[in-house]
Structure formats: C-alpha cells, structure tokens
C-alpha positions in Angstrom: 0.0 0.0 0.0 2.7 2.4 1.0 4.6 1.8 -2.6 1.3 2.7 -4.4 1.1 5.8 -2.5 4.5 6.6 -3.2 4.1 5.8 -6.7 0.9 8.1 -7.0 3.0 10.9 -5.4 5.7 10.6 -7.9 3.3 10.5 -10.9 1.4 13.6 -9.7 4.9 15.5 -9.2 5.7 14.4 -12.6 2.8 15.7 -14.2 3.1 19.0 -12.1 6.8 19.6 -13.6 5.7 18.8 -17.0 2.6 21.3 -16.9 4.8 23.9 -15.6 7.7 23.6 -18.2 5.2 23.5 -21.1 3.6 26.6 -19.4 6.7 28.5 -19.3 7.1 28.5 -23.4 5.9 32.2 -23.9 5.2 31.6 -27.5 1.6 30.5 -28.1 0.4 29.0 -31.5 -1.2 32.4 -32.0 1.7 34.2 -31.3 4.0 32.0 -33.8 1.6 32.7 -36.4 1.7 36.4 -35.9 5.4 36.1 -35.8 5.4 34.1 -39.1 3.3 36.8 -40.9 6.1 39.4 -40.5 9.0 40.4 -42.6 11.3 37.3 -43.8 14.5 39.2 -44.0 16.5 41.8 -42.5 18.5 44.3 -44.4 21.7 44.0 -43.1 23.7 46.1 -45.6 24.6 48.4 -42.9 25.7 46.1 -40.1 29.4 45.1 -39.8 30.9 42.5 -42.1 31.2 40.0 -39.3 27.4 40.4 -38.6 26.5 40.1 -42.2 28.2 36.7 -42.4 26.7 35.5 -39.0 23.3 36.5 -40.8 23.9 34.2 -43.6 24.5 31.2 -40.9 21.4 32.4 -39.3 19.3 32.4 -42.5 20.6 29.1 -43.5 20.3 27.2 -40.4 17.2 28.7 -38.9 15.0 28.5 -42.2 15.5 24.5 -42.1 12.9 24.4 -39.4 10.7 27.3 -39.5 10.2 30.6 -41.2 13.0 33.3 -40.6 9.8 35.5 -39.9 9.5 33.8 -36.4 12.9 35.0 -34.9 12.8 38.1 -36.8 9.5 39.5 -35.5 9.4 37.6 -32.1 9.4 39.6 -28.8 12.8 38.3 -28.0 15.1 40.9 -27.5 17.4 40.2 -24.4 20.6 38.2 -24.8 19.3 35.6 -22.3 16.3 35.2 -24.1 18.2 34.6 -27.5 20.6 32.3 -25.4 17.5 30.1 -24.4 15.8 30.2 -27.8 19.2 29.2 -29.9 20.0 26.4 -27.1 16.3 25.2 -27.7 16.7 25.0 -31.4 19.8 23.6 -31.3 18.5 20.3 -29.4 15.6 20.2 -32.0 16.1 17.0 -34.2 17.6 17.6 -37.4 18.2 21.3 -36.9 21.8 20.9 -38.0 22.9 23.6 -35.7 26.7 22.8 -34.5 27.7 24.6 -31.1 30.0 26.9 -33.0 27.1 28.0 -35.5 24.6 28.3 -32.3 27.4 30.9 -30.9 27.5 32.8 -34.2 23.3 32.7 -34.4 23.2 33.9 -30.9 25.6 36.9 -31.5 23.8 37.9 -34.8 20.3 38.1 -33.0 21.8 39.6 -29.8 23.3 42.3 -32.2 20.4 42.5 -34.6 18.2 43.1 -31.5 20.4 45.8 -30.1 20.2 47.8 -33.7 16.2 46.9 -34.4 14.9 46.3 -30.8 16.1 49.3 -28.6 12.9 50.0 -27.2 11.8 46.5 -26.4 15.0 45.9 -25.0 15.0 49.1 -22.6 11.2 48.1 -21.7 12.0 44.7 -20.9 15.0 45.8 -18.9 12.8 48.5 -16.8 10.4 45.3 -16.2 13.3 43.3 -14.7 14.2 46.2 -12.6 17.8 46.5 -14.3 
C-alpha cells in the first residue's frame, strides 16, 4: 500500500513538472502565427561584415525548421532570451546547428536586437528592474 501511495505521489509530481515547463514557453501557436506573418528578411547592409556573415548562417540554419520571420519578428530581445531560444533550437532533431554555429547565430540575434529592438530591450530591462 505504501509503495502505491509513493508511486502516485511521484506520478503527480512528474505531471506537475511537465505542466509547469510547458507553461513556461512564452510563444503560443497564435503568437507564432503572428510572428510568421512579418518580414522574412533583415536588411543587414549597414551591419558590420562579421554580422552580415553571421546573418547568412542564421538564415541558412534557422530556415530549415521554421520561417525566418519567426525569430525576426518575435518579442525576444534580451541576450538571455536569445541564448535560451538558440539552445532550444539547437536541440531540435534535424536542426543541424553545431555549437560553433549556435554561438554565431546567438551573436547575430543579440546584435540585431540591439539595433532593431532598442525600445523593446529598454522596456524589458525596466520590467526586470535592471
């Protein structure tokens, strides 16, 4: 009887953990659909050459699994958000994103946000109390 109770407690705990981890994903299907409607490209012609090269890696790798519009138009702006996002995408089966490429993609997304999403970064920092 005691083993059954502990088994039940373990199952309930696992279900609670699973539910909370799925609830932490900030992008609902509706959000993703909205992000996918936006621009598919970024004009990087004024970006440093290094960032233009990283954009090419971003475009090549990330478009394998989803539209480029999704990350381009997402509400991610802070470095910690991009770090989590890139790590999550890297772990997806078939992503083909090697650690070196993940670093370059992250660096591009962080730089791009600092250029295109300045207001969003400031807003999020205020919300965090930074």
